[in-house]
C-alpha positions as CSV (number, residue, x, y, z in Angstrom):
1,M,19.7,-71.0,117.5
2,G,21.6,-67.9,118.4
3,T,24.0,-67.7,115.4
4,K,24.1,-65.5,112.4
5,H,22.7,-68.5,110.4
6,D,19.5,-68.6,112.3
7,I,17.3,-66.5,110.0
8,S,13.9,-66.8,111.7
9,R,10.9,-66.1,109.6
10,R,9.3,-64.0,112.4
11,N,12.6,-62.2,113.1
12,F,13.1,-61.6,109.4
13,L,9.7,-60.0,109.0
14,K,10.0,-58.0,112.2
15,T,13.5,-56.8,111.2
16,A,12.4,-55.9,107.7
17,A,9.4,-54.0,109.0
18,A,11.5,-52.2,111.7
19,L,14.3,-51.2,109.2
20,S,12.0,-50.8,106.2
21,V,14.7,-52.3,104.1
22,F,14.7,-55.2,101.6
23,P,17.7,-57.4,102.1
24,G,20.5,-57.0,99.6
25,T,19.1,-53.9,98.0
26,G,19.7,-50.9,100.3
27,L,16.3,-49.7,99.3
28,S,13.7,-48.8,101.9
29,F,10.0,-48.9,101.9
30,Q,10.0,-45.1,102.3
31,Q,11.9,-44.9,98.9
32,I,9.1,-46.6,97.0
33,D,6.4,-44.3,95.6
34,A,3.1,-45.7,96.8
35,T,1.3,-44.1,93.8
36,Q,3.4,-46.2,91.4
37,V,2.8,-49.3,93.4
38,N,-1.0,-48.9,93.2
39,N,-1.5,-46.8,90.1
40,Y,-3.7,-49.4,88.4
41,G,-5.3,-51.2,91.3
42,D,-4.6,-54.9,91.7
43,V,-1.3,-55.4,89.9
44,L,-2.3,-58.9,89.1
45,A,-5.7,-58.1,87.5
46,I,-6.3,-58.0,83.8
47,T,-8.5,-55.0,83.1
48,A,-11.2,-54.7,80.5
49,D,-9.3,-52.3,78.3
50,G,-5.8,-53.7,79.1
51,H,-3.0,-51.9,80.8
52,N,0.6,-51.2,80.3
53,D,3.0,-51.6,83.2
54,P,4.5,-48.6,85.0
55,Y,7.9,-48.4,83.3
56,P,9.0,-45.4,81.3
57,V,9.9,-47.4,78.2
58,L,6.3,-48.6,77.9
59,E,4.7,-45.2,78.3
60,N,5.6,-43.8,74.9
61,K,5.1,-45.4,71.5
62,T,8.3,-46.5,69.7
63,G,6.8,-45.9,66.3
64,L,8.0,-49.4,65.4
65,K,5.8,-52.4,64.3
66,I,6.7,-56.0,64.8
67,Q,7.0,-57.5,61.4
68,K,8.4,-61.0,61.9
69,I,8.8,-63.6,64.6
70,E,11.3,-66.4,64.1
71,T,12.1,-69.5,66.2
72,F,15.1,-71.7,66.3
73,H,15.5,-75.1,68.1
74,K,17.6,-78.2,67.8
75,N,15.8,-80.5,70.2
76,S,13.2,-80.5,72.8
77,T,15.3,-78.7,75.4
78,L,16.1,-75.3,74.0
79,G,14.4,-72.8,71.7
80,F,15.3,-69.2,70.8
81,V,12.9,-66.5,69.5
82,K,13.9,-63.6,67.3
83,I,11.6,-60.7,66.6
84,T,12.2,-58.1,63.8
85,A,10.6,-54.7,63.6
86,D,9.8,-52.8,60.4
87,N,13.0,-50.8,60.7
88,G,15.1,-53.9,60.8
89,S,15.9,-53.8,64.5
90,V,15.8,-57.2,66.3
91,G,15.3,-58.7,69.7
92,W,16.2,-62.1,71.1
93,G,14.3,-64.2,73.7
94,Q,13.8,-67.8,74.7
95,V,10.8,-70.1,75.2
96,S,11.0,-72.2,78.4
97,T,13.4,-75.1,78.4
98,Y,12.1,-78.7,78.3
99,D,9.7,-79.6,75.5
100,A,10.7,-76.4,73.8
101,D,9.5,-77.8,70.5
102,I,6.0,-78.0,71.8
103,S,6.2,-74.4,73.1
104,I,7.4,-73.3,69.7
105,N,4.4,-74.9,68.0
106,V,2.1,-73.1,70.5
107,L,4.0,-69.9,69.9
108,H,3.4,-69.8,66.2
109,R,-0.2,-71.1,66.4
110,K,-1.5,-69.2,69.4
111,I,0.8,-66.3,70.3
112,T,2.4,-64.6,67.3
113,E,-0.9,-63.3,65.9
114,H,-1.3,-61.0,69.0
115,F,2.1,-59.3,68.5
116,L,2.6,-59.1,64.7
117,G,1.9,-55.6,63.4
118,E,1.9,-54.1,66.9
119,D,4.1,-51.5,68.6
120,P,6.5,-53.3,71.1
121,S,5.8,-50.5,73.7
122,D,2.3,-52.0,74.1
123,L,3.9,-55.1,75.6
124,G,1.7,-55.3,78.7
125,I,-1.5,-55.0,76.7
126,L,-0.3,-57.6,74.2
127,V,0.7,-60.0,76.9
128,D,-2.7,-59.8,78.5
129,R,-4.4,-60.1,75.1
130,A,-2.4,-63.3,74.4
131,I,-3.4,-64.8,77.7
132,E,-7.1,-63.9,77.5
133,A,-7.4,-65.1,73.9
134,N,-6.1,-68.5,75.0
135,Y,-8.4,-68.9,78.0
136,K,-9.4,-72.4,76.8
137,Y,-5.8,-73.6,77.2
138,P,-4.7,-72.8,80.7
139,W,-1.8,-72.2,81.1
140,S,1.5,-74.0,80.9
141,Y,2.5,-74.2,77.3
142,V,0.7,-70.9,76.5
143,C,2.9,-69.2,79.1
144,R,6.1,-71.1,78.1
145,A,5.5,-69.9,74.5
146,L,4.5,-66.4,75.5
147,S,7.8,-66.0,77.5
148,G,9.8,-66.3,74.3
149,V,8.1,-63.4,72.6
150,D,7.9,-61.3,75.8
151,T,11.7,-61.7,76.5
152,A,12.5,-60.9,72.8
153,V,10.4,-57.7,73.0
154,W,12.3,-56.6,76.1
155,D,15.6,-57.1,74.2
156,L,14.3,-55.1,71.3
157,L,13.1,-52.2,73.6
158,G,16.5,-52.1,75.3
159,K,18.3,-51.9,72.0
160,H,15.9,-49.2,70.8
161,E,16.7,-47.1,73.9
162,G,20.4,-48.0,74.0
163,K,20.0,-49.4,77.6
164,S,20.2,-52.8,79.3
165,V,16.9,-54.3,80.3
166,C,18.1,-53.9,83.9
167,E,18.4,-50.1,83.3
168,L,15.0,-50.0,81.6
169,L,13.5,-51.4,84.8
170,G,15.3,-48.8,86.9
171,G,18.3,-50.9,88.0
172,R,22.0,-50.8,87.5
173,P,24.1,-53.5,85.8
174,R,26.7,-54.8,88.3
175,P,28.2,-58.0,89.6
176,F,25.3,-59.7,91.5
177,P,25.7,-62.4,94.2
178,V,24.6,-65.9,93.2
179,Y,24.1,-69.1,95.2
180,G,25.4,-72.4,93.9
181,S,22.4,-74.6,93.2
182,S,22.7,-78.3,93.1
183,M,20.2,-80.2,91.0
184,S,21.2,-83.7,92.0
185,R,19.5,-86.3,94.2
186,S,21.7,-89.1,92.9
187,I,24.8,-87.8,94.5
188,T,25.7,-89.0,98.0
189,P,25.9,-86.6,101.0
190,E,29.6,-87.2,101.2
191,D,30.3,-86.4,97.5
192,E,27.9,-83.5,97.6
193,S,29.7,-82.0,100.6
194,E,33.0,-82.4,98.9
195,R,32.1,-80.8,95.7
196,L,30.4,-77.8,97.4
197,K,33.5,-77.3,99.5
198,K,35.7,-77.2,96.4
199,L,33.3,-74.8,94.6
200,Y,33.3,-72.5,97.6
201,E,37.1,-72.4,97.7
202,K,37.3,-71.9,93.9
203,K,34.4,-69.6,93.1
204,G,33.5,-68.0,96.5
205,Y,29.8,-68.8,96.4
206,P,28.3,-67.2,99.6
207,A,25.5,-69.8,99.7
208,F,24.5,-73.2,98.3
209,K,21.2,-75.1,97.8
210,V,21.0,-78.9,98.0
211,R,18.1,-81.3,97.4
212,V,16.2,-83.1,100.1
213,G,13.4,-85.7,99.8
214,S,12.3,-86.7,96.3
215,V,10.2,-85.0,93.6
216,N,6.5,-85.3,94.5
217,G,7.8,-87.9,96.9
218,H,4.9,-88.5,99.2
219,N,7.3,-88.2,102.2
220,K,9.8,-90.6,100.7
221,D,13.5,-89.8,100.4
222,A,15.6,-90.3,97.3
223,W,17.0,-93.3,99.3
224,P,16.5,-94.1,103.0
225,G,18.5,-91.7,105.3
226,R,19.8,-89.4,102.5
227,T,18.1,-86.2,103.8
228,E,19.0,-86.9,107.5
229,N,22.7,-87.3,106.3
230,I,23.1,-84.5,103.8
231,I,21.9,-81.8,106.2
232,P,24.6,-82.1,108.8
233,S,27.2,-83.3,106.2
234,V,27.1,-80.1,104.1
235,R,27.0,-77.9,107.1
236,K,30.1,-79.6,108.6
237,A,32.0,-79.4,105.3
238,L,31.2,-75.7,104.6
239,G,31.4,-74.4,108.2
240,D,29.4,-71.5,109.6
241,D,30.2,-68.8,107.1
242,V,28.2,-70.2,104.2
243,K,24.4,-69.9,104.0
244,L,22.6,-73.1,103.1
245,L,19.2,-73.7,101.4
246,V,17.3,-76.8,100.5
247,D,14.7,-77.7,97.8
248,A,12.2,-80.5,98.5
249,N,10.4,-80.3,95.1
250,S,6.9,-80.9,96.5
251,C,8.0,-83.9,98.6
252,Y,6.3,-83.6,102.0
253,A,2.9,-83.5,103.7
254,P,2.9,-80.7,106.4
255,T,3.8,-82.9,109.4
256,K,6.8,-84.4,107.7
257,A,7.8,-81.0,106.2
258,I,7.8,-79.4,109.7
259,E,9.9,-82.3,111.0
260,V,12.5,-81.8,108.2
261,G,12.3,-78.0,108.7
262,R,13.2,-78.3,112.4
263,M,16.2,-80.4,111.5
264,L,17.2,-77.7,109.0
265,Q,16.8,-75.1,111.7
266,E,19.0,-77.1,114.0
267,Y,21.8,-76.9,111.4
268,H,21.1,-73.2,110.7
269,F,19.8,-73.6,107.1
270,T,18.2,-70.4,106.0
271,Q,15.6,-71.4,103.4
272,F,13.2,-74.3,102.7
273,E,11.9,-74.3,99.1
274,E,8.7,-76.0,98.0
275,P,8.3,-78.3,101.1
276,C,4.8,-79.5,100.1
277,P,3.1,-80.2,96.8
278,Y,3.1,-76.7,95.3
279,W,-0.6,-76.8,94.5
280,E,-1.5,-77.4,98.2
281,L,-1.1,-73.8,99.3
282,E,-2.8,-74.4,102.6
283,W,-0.2,-77.1,103.4
284,T,2.6,-74.8,102.6
285,T,1.1,-72.0,104.6
286,E,0.9,-74.4,107.6
287,V,4.6,-75.1,107.3
288,T,5.5,-71.4,106.8
289,Q,3.6,-70.5,110.0
290,E,5.2,-73.2,112.0
291,L,8.9,-72.8,111.1
292,D,11.3,-70.1,112.2
293,M,13.1,-70.1,108.8
294,A,12.2,-68.7,105.4
295,V,9.9,-70.9,103.3
296,S,9.9,-70.2,99.6
297,G,8.1,-71.4,96.5
298,G,6.1,-70.6,93.4
299,E,8.4,-71.7,90.5
300,Q,5.6,-73.9,89.0
301,D,2.8,-71.4,89.3
302,N,1.8,-69.6,86.1
303,E,-1.7,-68.3,87.0
304,L,-1.7,-64.7,88.3
305,A,-4.9,-65.4,90.4
306,T,-3.0,-68.2,92.2
307,W,-0.2,-65.8,92.8
308,R,-2.6,-63.3,94.3
309,R,-4.0,-65.9,96.6
310,M,-0.5,-67.2,97.6
311,I,0.8,-63.7,98.5
312,N,-2.4,-62.6,100.2
313,M,-2.4,-65.7,102.5
314,H,1.4,-65.4,103.0
315,A,1.8,-69.0,101.9
316,V,5.6,-68.4,101.5
317,D,8.2,-66.0,102.9
318,I,10.0,-65.6,99.5
319,V,8.3,-65.8,96.1
320,Q,10.1,-67.6,93.3
321,P,8.3,-67.1,90.0
322,D,10.1,-68.6,87.0
323,I,10.3,-66.0,84.2
324,L,9.9,-68.6,81.5
325,Y,7.2,-70.7,83.2
326,L,5.1,-67.6,84.0
327,G,5.0,-66.0,80.6
328,G,7.9,-63.7,80.6
329,V,9.4,-60.7,82.3
330,T,6.3,-58.6,82.2
331,R,4.2,-61.0,84.2
332,T,7.1,-61.8,86.6
333,L,7.4,-58.1,87.4
334,R,3.8,-58.0,88.3
335,V,4.2,-60.9,90.8
336,A,7.3,-59.2,92.2
337,K,5.3,-56.0,92.6
338,K,2.5,-57.7,94.4
339,A,5.0,-59.4,96.7
340,E,6.6,-56.0,97.3
341,Q,3.3,-54.5,98.4
342,H,3.2,-57.3,101.1
343,G,6.8,-56.9,102.2
344,I,7.8,-60.2,100.6
345,P,11.2,-60.6,98.8
346,C,11.4,-62.1,95.3
347,V,14.0,-64.4,93.9
348,P,12.9,-65.8,90.5
349,H,13.7,-69.4,89.9
350,S,16.6,-69.9,87.4
351,A,17.7,-73.5,87.5
352,N,19.8,-73.8,84.4
353,R,22.5,-71.7,82.7
354,A,20.5,-70.9,79.5
355,M,18.9,-67.5,79.1
356,V,16.6,-67.8,82.1
357,T,19.5,-67.0,84.4
358,L,20.4,-64.0,82.1
359,F,16.8,-62.7,82.4
360,T,16.8,-63.2,86.1
361,L,20.0,-61.3,86.6
362,H,18.6,-58.3,84.8
363,V,15.3,-58.4,86.8
364,M,17.0,-59.0,90.1
365,G,19.3,-56.0,89.5
366,A,16.2,-53.8,89.4
367,L,13.7,-55.2,91.9
368,P,13.3,-53.1,95.1
369,N,12.4,-56.4,96.9
370,A,15.1,-58.5,95.4
371,G,16.5,-61.2,97.6
372,D,20.1,-61.6,98.4
373,Y,21.1,-64.0,95.6
374,V,20.3,-65.2,92.1
375,E,20.0,-69.0,91.7
376,F,22.9,-70.3,89.6
377,S,23.2,-74.0,88.6
378,I,26.4,-75.8,89.4
379,E,25.6,-78.8,87.1
380,D,27.3,-79.5,83.8
381,T,24.8,-78.8,81.1
382,P,26.4,-79.1,77.7
383,W,23.1,-78.0,75.9
384,A,23.4,-74.6,77.7
385,E,27.1,-74.0,76.7
386,N,28.3,-71.8,73.9
387,I,24.8,-70.5,73.1
388,F,25.5,-66.8,73.7
389,A,28.4,-64.5,74.5
390,P,29.6,-63.4,76.8
391,E,29.0,-66.5,78.9
392,F,28.5,-66.4,82.6
393,E,31.5,-66.3,84.9
394,V,31.4,-66.6,88.7
395,I,34.0,-64.4,90.3
396,D,34.0,-64.1,94.1
397,G,30.5,-65.5,94.3
398,K,29.1,-63.0,91.8
399,V,28.0,-63.0,88.2
400,A,27.9,-59.7,86.2
401,I,24.7,-58.4,84.9
402,P,25.6,-57.5,81.2
403,S,25.6,-53.8,80.6
404,G,25.1,-53.8,76.9
405,P,21.8,-52.8,75.2
406,G,18.9,-55.2,75.8
407,W,20.1,-58.5,77.3
408,G,23.7,-57.5,76.5
409,V,24.6,-60.8,74.8
410,T,24.9,-62.2,71.2
411,I,23.4,-65.5,70.2
412,N,25.9,-67.9,68.8
413,D,25.6,-68.1,65.0
414,N,27.0,-71.6,64.9
415,W,24.2,-72.8,67.2
416,L,21.6,-71.1,65.0
417,D,23.0,-72.5,61.8
418,G,22.3,-76.0,63.0
419,A,18.8,-75.3,64.3
420,K,15.3,-75.8,62.9
421,K,13.8,-72.5,61.8
422,R,10.2,-71.4,61.6
423,V,8.8,-68.0,60.7
424,S,5.6,-66.1,61.3
425,T,5.1,-62.7,59.6
426,V,2.5,-60.1,59.2
427,E,1.7,-61.3,55.7
428,N,1.1,-65.0,56.7
429,T,-0.7,-64.4,60.0
C-alpha cells in the first residue's frame, strides 16, 4: 500500500534475494559456508548410522556419561528435567507445557533409556535413536518428552564448555527484540487496543500480535464482527510506527483466509500466522501464494518429513517450529537449517514465559536466518513466574539473552521443593 508497513511477500523475497541478507541479522548468504549447510545431505533425514549436527561442541567427546535423569512437576502445566553426569555436572531443561505430567511419564518410560550411560556430545545421534525407537507412537508426547532431555543436555554442554548455548551455536548473547504476543480472544477490540498502546508506551515493543478468528473455527469468529473490528482498532491505537501481526490458529478455509488477509494488508499488517488448519498444507500454500504479506506457521508440526514438505513447497514465508513441541533444540536447528537453505526466515513459537522463551532467545541469537523478533507473551501467567532467575525483563522492546554458561539461569529451589520428583538412573534402566 505504499508505506513502510506494506511488507509484500513477493517484495520481501525479491529484496532478500537481491541483498542476500536475512532480516535482523546482518548476515548474508555469501557468509554462509555451503559445505556446512549440505555436509550430510538432507538436513531433515535420519541416516542409517545416525549423525551428529555440525556444531563444534558435538564434534568431540566430552568424556562424560549421563548417569541420572530427574523430573520435577507440580501440576499438568509445567515440568523440569535435570540430568547429571558421572562427574557431578548437571543440566536443566523442560518438557513441553500443558499435560506435562503425561510427557514426564513418557520421558521415563520411552526416552531416558536412550540417553543414560551415553556421552552428551552424541546428542544428535541420541535424539534420532529416541525418535526411531518410538516409531509406533508418532509423535506428539514422544517429542514433548524428548524436548526435556534435549534441552537439559544443551545446558550441560554449555556449562561443560563455559559458554552460553547461544555461543555454542555460534551466536552472541545480547538484548534481542521481542514482539508483544496477545493470547486472548475474549478481550474486546477496544480493550485490546488500549492495553497494547499502554504496553507500547511502557515497554517499547516494536511489534504486537493479536488473535483473529477462533481456534479451528471453521471460518467462525470468536464473536460476530470481532475480527473486522480489531484489525482497524489496533492499527488506529498504535499508529504507523508499530508492526502488527495476527494469529488465526487454524480458523479459515482458503477463500475466507484470503479475504481476511486482504483486510490485513489494507491496514498494513505484516504477518498472518496459521490462517488455515495447520495440517492442510495445500490450503496454506494457496493463501501464501495469493497474499502480498508474510504467511507463517508450523508451531504444531513435530514430524521432520512434514517440515521437509512444507519448506519444499513454500507453504509459508516464515517457519515457526516450537522447540518443545518438536523435540528440542537439536531438531529445531535442523528445521531452521532447512529453511535457511530455501531462503526462509525462522522464528520459533514461544507463547509463554516459561523456559521455551529462554530456549528461543538463545537459538534466535545464533540463527543466520532469524527473523526480526522473538515472540513474548503479554499475558499474566502465575505458573510461569518465579521459576528461574534471572527472570525476563523487557527494556526498550528487547529481552536480554542470558550470557552465563548453558541457559544462564538458575531454577528456583522453592519451586523444586514443592514438586513431585521422579528419577531414572543407569542402574534402574
